[in-house]
C-alpha positions, 0 to 999 in steps of 0.5 A: 519557443520549441515545444517538446512533444512526446507521444508516450506508449509502446508498441506492445502495450498498444497491441495488447489493447488492440487485441483486447478490444478486437477479441483476439481475432487472429492473424488478419488473413481469415478474420472475416467471411465474405458474408458477415462479421462478428459484432462485439457481443458475438452476433452476426453483422451484415457485411458492408459495401463501400467505395474508396479512392486509391492513388494511381502512380502507374507503378503496378506491373502489367502482370499484377493488374491495375491499381483498381484490381490486383492482389492487394485489392483482392486481399483487402476484399477477402479479409476485410469487413466490407465489399470494396470498389476502388476508384483510381485517382491520378497522383499528380492530378488528384484535385482535378479528378476529385473535383469532377467526382464530387461535382457529379455526386460520384466521389468515393465513400472513403477519401485517401488524400495527402494534401491538407490544403485540399482536404481543408477545401472539402471540409469548408465545402461540407464535403467531408463528414465530422467523425467524432460521434462515428468513432465514439459509437462504432470504432474500437481500434481507431478509438484506441489510437486516439486515446494513446496518441492525443496528437493524432486527434489534434492534427485532425481537429478544426476550429469548429471542434470537430475532427474530420480525418483519420491518420497514422503515426510515422515517426520522423522520416524523409520524404522528398529527396534531391538526387544527383548523378555522382558518377557525372560529378566524378567524371567532370571533376565537380564538387557536390554543390553547396549553393544555388550558384554552384548548383547552376554551374554543375547544371550547366556542366551536366548539359554542355560537357557530355556527362554520359559520354555519347558525344551528343547534347541530349542531357538535362540538368533537372526537372522543374515540374512535379516534385522537382518544382517543389524541391526548387521551391524549398531551395528558395523558401518559396512556400507561400508564407514565411515568418520574418521579423516575428511576423507571417508574410507572403513570400513574394521576394522568394518567388522572384528569386526562384523564378529568375533562377529557373528562367536562367536554366531555361534561357540557357538550355539547361532544362527541357524546353517543353517543361510546361507540358510535363505538369506532373513531372512524369517525363522528367522521371523517365529522363532520369530513369533513362540516364539523361538527367543529372539532378532529380527531385524524388517523392518518397526518395529514401523509401520504396518509391525512390527505390523503384526509380533508382533500381529502374535507373540501374537497370538502364544504366548499370554504372550509374551512381546516385547520391542524396544531397542537402539542398543548396543554400540560397540568399534566404538560407539553407533548407530541406525539402518536405519531410514525412511528418511524424503524425499525419492525417491521410483519410476522410469520409465523404459526407454523402457516404451511404454507410458510414458505419461500414466505412468506420469498420473498414478503417478499424480493419486497416489500423489493426496490427495484423492488417498493417503488417501484411500491407507493409511486409506482405504475406508471411512465408511468401514475402517475408520471414521473421529473422533473429531480431524479430523483424520481417525480412524479405524472402525474395527481393525480386518477387517483392518488387513485382508483388509488394513494393508498389502497394504503398497507397493501400497503406495510407493508414498503416503506422510504421512507427508501431513496428520500431526499427522493423518498420523502417524501410531500410529493414526491407533491403538486403545489404548483400544485394549491390543495388540494395546496398547502394540505396541503403547509403542513399537513405543514410545520406537523405536522413543526415541531410534533411532530418536536422533542425540545422537545415529545417524544412522551408515552410513555417510548418508541415502542411498537415499542421497549417491552419484551415482558412475560413471558407471565403478566404479559401475561395480567394486562394482557389480562384486566384491560383491558376492565374497567379502561376500563369504570370510567372510561366509567361515570364519563364518562357517569354525571353526578355519581353516579360520579366519575372519582376513584371510578372511578380508585380502583376501577380501581386496586383491581381492577388490584392484586387481579388481580396488576397490582402485579407488572406495575408492579414488573416495569416498574420493574425493567426501566427500572432495568436497561435505561435506558442501553441501551434506545431511549427517547423522547429517542433517537428524535430522534437516530436518523439514516439515511445 
């Protein structure tokens, strides 16, 4: 059953409420001093000092500094209510880095993290702080958000009745995107692949028919680690659990089909032989940027991260043409990769934070309209000017690439939906710029391909809305994950000595011996009792924001 979910409010009414509770603090650029801020009654409050995490994607230009020290860390320090110490978290090794920090007692006070499953682990380990009382007693702006958007509280709630996370309002938007080199398709007279069989045929041509015309066999079909792996997972619906005949079941059969497909790519020399060493997909990204890869799974592929990758490719290969295409259909159906969920939890407070009130005040600062606007669009007069439609428009695209576009992980509590059409990434592009015009077409292709219930995301729901396993069951998942993956990896690179089917059999036996059947049973029972009330995949396309 699809459940219509309408988040009723307007940007203007919400802004009015925020300005009222904030005391009309101005434009956000000079609303605090480095020594004190003003309390609700006008008295001076001591300035806090907090630590916080920030993803490191290796995107900061050298002349701009590092992800821990740059123009935006300075702006947040200068204009916010607390002194800030940033800790870099490698984007694709976040779990390893956070685990070390928590184990050593040095994890930041404010944790920014997209992965719901990992946040659930931290909650079960009592590493994250319940936020209800803190918000009620010490928040203004964020408290107003919860009142306007009850779903924001729902996604952050756990079975114990507490909320543990802060979030933002995105509206429905794309996230992962499958790119293809359209100029290669055209040169080799190939169609856009619609099935995984056609995908394989195109992949083979991209490697064996010299699509870049340099007379060498130096091209790859696709990267199969990082986001590339996740995109292929979605093709085959290998997403952990799926609903089948009204019951939640584990995707064992999907894993076999997906792994056999990757093995076929590997055995026939269509992917990098050393792909297992490219754990985060960084080498695959460089191969695509350097014009040596035909398909590429991009995170944020129709937003600023994708634009940086696309523009880098165009710099290296000016004649390159790129399309965003629907995922090819497999025997399990046709799906879309992960989309950006409409209402998203992104941050939490370390249970050992020394000054939670200071963290709360900083969160209030981040969700203030003026702060969100600056972090999204830059400084008025420097990075943008307001056009006739009332939207911020870039003054100098090249300047923004250098100074603004890479700051996406400082905006993890900024809500694009509050700005309506102005908040959409395409509003920041210049149609008169040829590269921007091409990327606008990619954005449109991605939205048409992925934001439709006709090709839903492969998972039974967005990661944000998945249930939190009990601690003992979460431990089973954590303790078995690495070994489960290793069985399949052995089969992928082992030639005919160890088949995918044998790997699946060994993985399943290991899973069940470790207690995995209890996890499977819990998931089936959860779906049985929550199917009519949980936010499931079909519901994502019915959530609207007014």
